[in-house]
ROTOR-413601 format. One line per field, with one value per atom (N, C-alpha, C): z, y, x; residue number from 0; atom name. Coordinates in steps of 0.02 Angstrom, whole numbers, padded with zeros to 5 digits, m for minus. Example, Ala and Ser with C-alpha at 12.3 -4.5 7.8 and 13.67 -1.06 7.14 Angstrom:
<sites>
Z: (00390_00390_00390_00354_00357_00394)
Y: (m00284_m00225_m00165_m00112_m00053_00002)
X: (00660_00615_00660_00642_00684_00645)
vexro: (0_0_0_1_1_1)
tifi: (N_CA_C_N_CA_C)
</sites>
This chain:
<sites>
Z: (04380_04355_04376_04371_04358_04401_04466_04551_04546_04520_04493_04475_04392_04393_04390_04421_04442_04535_04555_04642_04618_04686_04704_04701_04655_04659_04563_04555_04498_04420_04411_04373_04369_04428_04453_04428_04419_04380_04322_04256_04213_04168_04204_04180_04180_04270_04283_04211_04220_04172_04111_04059_04029_03999_04077_04062_04087_04120_04121_04040_04021_03946_03919_03924_03873_03916_03969_04011_03962_04001_03961_03907_03854_03800_03759_03794_03795_03742_03714_03693_03779_03754_03796_03830_03902_03922_03890_03893_03878_03917_03850_03901_03954_03930_03985_04065_04063_04123_04147_04122_04150_04157_04153_04155_04222_04228_04285_04361_04341_04407_04396_04357_04383_04395_04341_04403_04466_04511_04540_04604_04552_04617_04595_04540_04542_04598_04585_04637_04729_04746_04808_04827_04777_04796_04780_04738_04731_04788_04804_04873_04933_04951_05002_05032_04926_04934_04931_04875_04865_04775_04738_04686_04649_04579_04556_04509_04477_04421_04367_04309_04281_04244_04244_04178_04126_04093_04030_04007_04054_04052_04035_03992_03957_03900_03900_03836_03777_03767_03716_03732_03656_03664_03712_03722_03760_03829_03872_03943_03934_03889_03898_03881_03828_03865_03846_03864_03871_03793_03810_03765_03832_03774_03814_03897_03894_03955_04008_04002_04041_04031_04068_04052_04070_04030_04029_04085_04069_04130_04139_04084_04044_04098_04098_04115_04209_04225_04301_04330_04293_04317_04326_04260_04271_04328_04335_04394_04448_04492_04544_04543_04469_04477_04438_04414_04383_04323_04284_04213_04191_04267_04288_04315_04347_04384_04350_04269_04228_04185_04176_04119_04075_04030_03997_03963_03975_03940_03887_03854_03822_03805_03818_03836_03749_03729_03646_03663_03643_03658_03600_03566_03526_03539_03501_03530_03517_03523_03538_03590_03612_03691_03740_03711_03746_03776_03717_03711_03768_03775_03804_03872_03881_03938_03989_03957_03986_03982_03959_03953_03996_04022_04085_04136_04163_04233_04236_04331_04360_04426_04452_04524_04577_04623_04674_04692_04688_04736_04768_04830_04884_04894_04900_04925_04846_04821_04753_04727_04744_04723_04655_04634_04570_04579_04547_04560_04496_04522_04503_04426_04362_04305_04341_04300_04292_04354_04406_04475_04466_04461_04479_04540_04544_04639_04597_04656_04622_04672_04736_04794_04791_04813_04842_04905_04887_04956_05012_05022_05057_05098_05070_05067_05080_05047_05011_04966_04940_04924_04850_04785_04738_04690_04623_04601_04521_04490_04426_04365_04316_04240_04253_04259_04243_04187_04157_04112_04036_04076_04015_03989_04027_04017_03989_03936_03899_03825_03781_03722_03678_03666_03645_03638_03706_03751_03721_03763_03734_03663_03601_03540_03533_03564_03551_03577_03635_03662_03650_03592_03535_03496_03459_03384_03446_03510_03519_03537_03555_03588_03495_03455_03379_03352_03387_03335_03376_03450_03499_03544_03556_03622_03571_03523_03490_03483_03436_03430_03477_03538_03601_03600_03566_03590_03534_03476_03396_03430_03476_03496_03558_03604_03634_03611_03567_03518_03472_03440_03389_03466_03521_03575_03623_03586_03617_03671_03685_03748_03733_03778_03762_03798_03738_03768_03785_03808_03833_03817_03769_03729_03760_03782_03831_03799_03776_03746_03801_03798_03848_03843_03801_03779_03855_03849_03887_03973_04028_04102_04107_04147_04196_04213_04274_04324_04267_04211_04166_04134_04135_04094_04130_04212_04271_04276_04295_04285_04225_04156_04113_04122_04146_04148_04206_04261_04307_04277_04239_04180_04171_04109_04077_04118_04157_04186_04250_04255_04310_04400_04391_04462_04508_04572_04601_04585_04595_04566_04621_04597_04653_04693_04632_04629_04633_04558_04517_04490_04504_04460_04434_04385_04334_04277)
Y: (m02843_m02784_m02741_m02789_m02748_m02676_m02744_m02682_m02653_m02631_m02564_m02532_m02549_m02462_m02442_m02480_m02433_m02430_m02455_m02421_m02381_m02340_m02239_m02223_m02171_m02116_m02136_m02206_m02211_m02157_m02151_m02106_m02042_m02022_m01945_m01962_m02050_m02079_m02066_m02046_m02040_m02111_m02134_m02210_m02254_m02272_m02301_m02285_m02207_m02192_m02223_m02211_m02251_m02325_m02351_m02432_m02446_m02398_m02396_m02416_m02348_m02336_m02398_m02417_m02501_m02545_m02571_m02611_m02604_m02534_m02539_m02544_m02526_m02517_m02582_m02643_m02713_m02700_m02659_m02672_m02705_m02745_m02755_m02687_m02705_m02667_m02665_m02625_m02605_m02682_m02720_m02794_m02770_m02739_m02745_m02709_m02681_m02642_m02695_m02733_m02781_m02837_m02871_m02909_m02864_m02830_m02815_m02817_m02779_m02823_m02886_m02933_m02976_m03027_m03025_m03061_m03040_m03003_m02966_m03002_m03006_m03021_m03122_m03155_m03200_m03224_m03204_m03195_m03214_m03148_m03169_m03242_m03247_m03305_m03372_m03389_m03434_m03441_m03357_m03376_m03398_m03401_m03406_m03501_m03498_m03591_m03617_m03554_m03578_m03566_m03611_m03627_m03586_m03575_m03525_m03537_m03516_m03521_m03496_m03459_m03397_m03400_m03371_m03342_m03306_m03339_m03268_m03258_m03260_m03240_m03280_m03289_m03203_m03195_m03122_m03145_m03082_m03087_m03055_m03099_m03119_m03135_m03137_m03041_m03009_m03032_m03025_m03055_m03127_m03156_m03238_m03241_m03226_m03210_m03187_m03124_m03078_m03053_m03030_m02989_m03042_m03023_m03015_m02985_m02897_m02863_m02898_m02943_m02934_m03015_m03036_m03118_m03128_m03144_m03153_m03199_m03211_m03237_m03311_m03340_m03417_m03415_m03384_m03403_m03394_m03360_m03335_m03392_m03415_m03464_m03551_m03562_m03583_m03611_m03556_m03552_m03544_m03536_m03544_m03618_m03635_m03706_m03771_m03755_m03796_m03818_m03877_m03870_m03928_m03977_m04048_m03972_m03929_m03902_m03817_m03848_m03791_m03793_m03763_m03818_m03790_m03742_m03703_m03755_m03713_m03727_m03685_m03742_m03691_m03708_m03661_m03667_m03663_m03722_m03696_m03678_m03604_m03600_m03571_m03571_m03533_m03464_m03398_m03327_m03335_m03359_m03345_m03372_m03437_m03458_m03394_m03366_m03342_m03246_m03248_m03185_m03165_m03235_m03254_m03278_m03304_m03322_m03270_m03232_m03183_m03106_m03079_m03034_m03066_m03127_m03116_m03124_m03122_m03102_m03047_m03053_m02989_m03021_m02952_m02966_m02923_m02950_m02911_m02853_m02782_m02704_m02687_m02756_m02752_m02808_m02861_m02903_m02955_m02936_m02958_m03022_m03055_m03110_m03125_m03180_m03193_m03193_m03161_m03215_m03254_m03297_m03375_m03383_m03412_m03417_m03436_m03380_m03427_m03411_m03382_m03342_m03291_m03300_m03202_m03178_m03161_m03117_m03057_m03004_m02914_m02881_m02954_m02925_m02981_m02979_m03033_m03066_m03136_m03177_m03187_m03170_m03175_m03105_m03026_m02963_m02918_m02945_m02890_m02841_m02847_m02774_m02807_m02744_m02734_m02749_m02803_m02818_m02784_m02788_m02747_m02796_m02742_m02785_m02727_m02769_m02755_m02730_m02663_m02653_m02724_m02769_m02835_m02850_m02855_m02884_m02867_m02822_m02779_m02796_m02822_m02847_m02808_m02761_m02720_m02731_m02737_m02746_m02830_m02853_m02939_m02947_m02909_m02907_m02893_m02830_m02811_m02862_m02871_m02942_m03017_m03012_m03076_m03061_m03006_m02987_m02969_m02955_m02954_m03021_m03066_m03131_m03135_m03157_m03183_m03128_m03070_m03048_m03029_m03049_m03037_m03101_m03145_m03201_m03273_m03294_m03336_m03354_m03288_m03320_m03370_m03348_m03386_m03435_m03466_m03544_m03574_m03546_m03559_m03557_m03511_m03494_m03549_m03598_m03620_m03699_m03720_m03781_m03769_m03709_m03697_m03715_m03715_m03712_m03781_m03824_m03884_m03892_m03851_m03841_m03888_m03903_m03957_m03911_m03902_m03841_m03889_m03888_m03929_m03932_m03956_m03919_m03951_m03910_m03921_m03895_m03955_m03912_m03850_m03796_m03747_m03743_m03793_m03786_m03782_m03872_m03883_m03842_m03860_m03802_m03801_m03746_m03743_m03806_m03812_m03884_m03950_m03938_m04009_m04002_m03921_m03905_m03892_m03893_m03890_m03962_m04016_m04098_m04100_m04091_m04085_m04063_m04016_m04016_m04036_m04037_m04106_m04170_m04179_m04264_m04242_m04199_m04191_m04163_m04155_m04120_m04186_m04238_m04285_m04280_m04213_m04200_m04251_m04253_m04275_m04265_m04329_m04302_m04271_m04211_m04196_m04228_m04281_m04320_m04264_m04239_m04225_m04236_m04230_m04278_m04251_m04275_m04244_m04255)
X: (02436_02442_02374_02330_02265_02257_02278_02280_02340_02407_02435_02423_02364_02381_02319_02253_02191_02186_02255_02271_02250_02213_02216_02306_02275_02314_02373_02367_02385_02380_02341_02335_02381_02413_02465_02512_02532_02609_02597_02626_02634_02628_02689_02683_02637_02604_02549_02472_02487_02441_02440_02484_02515_02471_02494_02503_02414_02377_02314_02260_02306_02253_02259_02323_02329_02308_02292_02273_02176_02164_02074_02053_02095_02087_02086_02126_02129_02194_02235_02306_02369_02428_02434_02488_02496_02551_02634_02683_02740_02767_02781_02831_02886_02945_02979_02951_02901_02885_02829_02795_02770_02831_02870_02890_02971_02997_02988_02979_02895_02856_02850_02828_02814_02869_02923_02992_02993_02982_03002_02955_02894_02854_02846_02861_02890_02954_03004_03033_03049_03000_02968_02934_02898_02869_02899_02947_02993_03049_03051_03112_03052_03027_02988_02953_02940_02944_02866_02830_02806_02801_02737_02728_02682_02686_02618_02621_02559_02510_02501_02508_02497_02439_02398_02346_02346_02367_02388_02442_02505_02578_02634_02669_02674_02652_02646_02625_02631_02695_02755_02842_02845_02884_02951_02969_03010_02990_02929_02913_02926_02932_02949_03019_03064_03098_03177_03142_03193_03249_03327_03338_03412_03477_03540_03541_03515_03532_03457_03443_03365_03329_03346_03312_03243_03211_03156_03117_03060_03023_03044_03033_03052_03115_03132_03221_03211_03190_03191_03139_03096_03048_03094_03128_03178_03232_03240_03313_03265_03216_03200_03169_03118_03066_03102_03142_03218_03159_03161_03133_03068_03081_03053_02998_02998_02937_02885_02921_02915_02867_02800_02745_02721_02728_02694_02638_02573_02505_02459_02455_02406_02331_02278_02206_02171_02184_02150_02069_02046_01981_01956_01904_01859_01854_01871_01885_01805_01738_01650_01635_01707_01685_01722_01780_01796_01770_01730_01697_01646_01595_01529_01557_01616_01631_01666_01687_01726_01687_01653_01572_01526_01537_01488_01478_01577_01612_01556_01599_01567_01620_01613_01680_01661_01652_01629_01691_01661_01692_01741_01723_01730_01785_01776_01840_01856_01834_01866_01845_01776_01764_01710_01733_01715_01665_01579_01511_01514_01495_01482_01430_01465_01422_01371_01300_01252_01223_01244_01212_01165_01104_01072_01059_01106_01135_01167_01136_01182_01229_01243_01255_01299_01395_01440_01378_01394_01361_01417_01488_01531_01543_01526_01514_01485_01421_01362_01384_01460_01494_01431_01410_01441_01454_01396_01456_01470_01515_01542_01587_01578_01612_01672_01741_01793_01827_01843_01860_01884_01928_01943_01875_01836_01792_01734_01725_01693_01719_01646_01652_01710_01720_01742_01827_01845_01911_01924_01890_01902_01915_01898_01910_01965_01972_02077_02110_02086_02152_02143_02054_02111_02160_02148_02186_02262_02262_02332_02363_02329_02343_02356_02330_02349_02425_02436_02474_02553_02539_02603_02613_02559_02566_02575_02525_02537_02627_02643_02722_02765_02746_02787_02796_02713_02722_02747_02776_02811_02881_02901_02967_02976_02937_02937_02948_02912_02900_03005_03009_03090_03142_03132_03171_03157_03128_03122_03094_03051_03014_02928_02895_02848_02792_02743_02683_02648_02595_02542_02480_02441_02390_02332_02294_02222_02178_02108_02040_02013_02006_01993_01914_01885_01789_01750_01771_01706_01710_01668_01687_01724_01768_01814_01847_01803_01805_01837_01811_01840_01886_01916_01967_02014_02016_02058_02083_02042_02024_02082_02078_02136_02195_02200_02269_02315_02264_02301_02322_02278_02250_02352_02365_02412_02470_02470_02535_02558_02500_02525_02547_02474_02478_02432_02464_02404_02316_02289_02228_02193_02117_02087_02020_02041_01971_01915_01910_01883_01813_01751_01683_01641_01628_01602_01608)
vexro: (0_0_0_1_1_1_2_2_2_3_3_3_4_4_4_5_5_5_6_6_6_7_7_7_8_8_8_9_9_9_10_10_10_11_11_11_12_12_12_13_13_13_14_14_14_15_15_15_16_16_16_17_17_17_18_18_18_19_19_19_20_20_20_21_21_21_22_22_22_23_23_23_24_24_24_25_25_25_26_26_26_27_27_27_28_28_28_29_29_29_30_30_30_31_31_31_32_32_32_33_33_33_34_34_34_35_35_35_36_36_36_37_37_37_38_38_38_39_39_39_40_40_40_41_41_41_42_42_42_43_43_43_44_44_44_45_45_45_46_46_46_47_47_47_48_48_48_49_49_49_50_50_50_51_51_51_52_52_52_53_53_53_54_54_54_55_55_55_56_56_56_57_57_57_58_58_58_59_59_59_60_60_60_61_61_61_62_62_62_63_63_63_64_64_64_65_65_65_66_66_66_67_67_67_68_68_68_69_69_69_70_70_70_71_71_71_72_72_72_73_73_73_74_74_74_75_75_75_76_76_76_77_77_77_78_78_78_79_79_79_80_80_80_81_81_81_82_82_82_83_83_83_84_84_84_85_85_85_86_86_86_87_87_87_88_88_88_89_89_89_90_90_90_91_91_91_92_92_92_93_93_93_94_94_94_95_95_95_96_96_96_97_97_97_98_98_98_99_99_99_100_100_100_101_101_101_102_102_102_103_103_103_104_104_104_105_105_105_106_106_106_107_107_107_108_108_108_109_109_109_110_110_110_111_111_111_112_112_112_113_113_113_114_114_114_115_115_115_116_116_116_117_117_117_118_118_118_119_119_119_120_120_120_121_121_121_122_122_122_123_123_123_124_124_124_125_125_125_126_126_126_127_127_127_128_128_128_129_129_129_130_130_130_131_131_131_132_132_132_133_133_133_134_134_134_135_135_135_136_136_136_137_137_137_138_138_138_139_139_139_140_140_140_141_141_141_142_142_142_143_143_143_144_144_144_145_145_145_146_146_146_147_147_147_148_148_148_149_149_149_150_150_150_151_151_151_152_152_152_153_153_153_154_154_154_155_155_155_156_156_156_157_157_157_158_158_158_159_159_159_160_160_160_161_161_161_162_162_162_163_163_163_164_164_164_165_165_165_166_166_166_167_167_167_168_168_168_169_169_169_170_170_170_171_171_171_172_172_172_173_173_173_174_174_174_175_175_175_176_176_176_177_177_177_178_178_178_179_179_179_180_180_180_181_181_181_182_182_182_183_183_183_184_184_184_185_185_185_186_186_186_187_187_187_188_188_188_189_189_189_190_190_190_191_191_191_192_192_192_193_193_193_194_194_194_195_195_195)
tifi: (N_CA_C_N_CA_C_N_CA_C_N_CA_C_N_CA_C_N_CA_C_N_CA_C_N_CA_C_N_CA_C_N_CA_C_N_CA_C_N_CA_C_N_CA_C_N_CA_C_N_CA_C_N_CA_C_N_CA_C_N_CA_C_N_CA_C_N_CA_C_N_CA_C_N_CA_C_N_CA_C_N_CA_C_N_CA_C_N_CA_C_N_CA_C_N_CA_C_N_CA_C_N_CA_C_N_CA_C_N_CA_C_N_CA_C_N_CA_C_N_CA_C_N_CA_C_N_CA_C_N_CA_C_N_CA_C_N_CA_C_N_CA_C_N_CA_C_N_CA_C_N_CA_C_N_CA_C_N_CA_C_N_CA_C_N_CA_C_N_CA_C_N_CA_C_N_CA_C_N_CA_C_N_CA_C_N_CA_C_N_CA_C_N_CA_C_N_CA_C_N_CA_C_N_CA_C_N_CA_C_N_CA_C_N_CA_C_N_CA_C_N_CA_C_N_CA_C_N_CA_C_N_CA_C_N_CA_C_N_CA_C_N_CA_C_N_CA_C_N_CA_C_N_CA_C_N_CA_C_N_CA_C_N_CA_C_N_CA_C_N_CA_C_N_CA_C_N_CA_C_N_CA_C_N_CA_C_N_CA_C_N_CA_C_N_CA_C_N_CA_C_N_CA_C_N_CA_C_N_CA_C_N_CA_C_N_CA_C_N_CA_C_N_CA_C_N_CA_C_N_CA_C_N_CA_C_N_CA_C_N_CA_C_N_CA_C_N_CA_C_N_CA_C_N_CA_C_N_CA_C_N_CA_C_N_CA_C_N_CA_C_N_CA_C_N_CA_C_N_CA_C_N_CA_C_N_CA_C_N_CA_C_N_CA_C_N_CA_C_N_CA_C_N_CA_C_N_CA_C_N_CA_C_N_CA_C_N_CA_C_N_CA_C_N_CA_C_N_CA_C_N_CA_C_N_CA_C_N_CA_C_N_CA_C_N_CA_C_N_CA_C_N_CA_C_N_CA_C_N_CA_C_N_CA_C_N_CA_C_N_CA_C_N_CA_C_N_CA_C_N_CA_C_N_CA_C_N_CA_C_N_CA_C_N_CA_C_N_CA_C_N_CA_C_N_CA_C_N_CA_C_N_CA_C_N_CA_C_N_CA_C_N_CA_C_N_CA_C_N_CA_C_N_CA_C_N_CA_C_N_CA_C_N_CA_C_N_CA_C_N_CA_C_N_CA_C_N_CA_C_N_CA_C_N_CA_C_N_CA_C_N_CA_C_N_CA_C_N_CA_C_N_CA_C_N_CA_C_N_CA_C_N_CA_C_N_CA_C_N_CA_C_N_CA_C_N_CA_C_N_CA_C_N_CA_C_N_CA_C_N_CA_C_N_CA_C_N_CA_C_N_CA_C_N_CA_C_N_CA_C_N_CA_C_N_CA_C_N_CA_C_N_CA_C_N_CA_C_N_CA_C_N_CA_C_N_CA_C_N_CA_C_N_CA_C_N_CA_C_N_CA_C_N_CA_C)
</sites>
């Protein structure tokens, strides 16, 4: 979605302009617009036989469950992958940790690779492009997104429980590689022999 709203020429389209303003301010984008784009991409990936992992999606009840005329993302995932292979995971993390981690993120302006946390380098080691801070990673925007999470995303977790769908809760505070190992273990996936 970030690539769509920040694509060259996006500001000429009034819908993309609106969605970019939402994105850059920390507000969630229009749920019906997001669902349309994400569902199409998921269907392409699923039909090609690939697995998919979402980070921070879906973000609203509408995106997750849709309504009578529009199936939500969860129904699409169940259709493509089945209940046995569809697992909502909640990374439980303090707002202070989110603010600290995300405000330190940098991304290469050329190839898109992230700068490793703590790396004291100004250019990408892969392509030598300059690093930049994404609009999402500015402290004011992170704080707005945390508000949006509490008001619009957190209710999805309650709805999963109401529907009898197990949400795997994982502590998101440790180092990211440890969080990843906890997810692998909780989902009983084949071990990747992570050490540390």
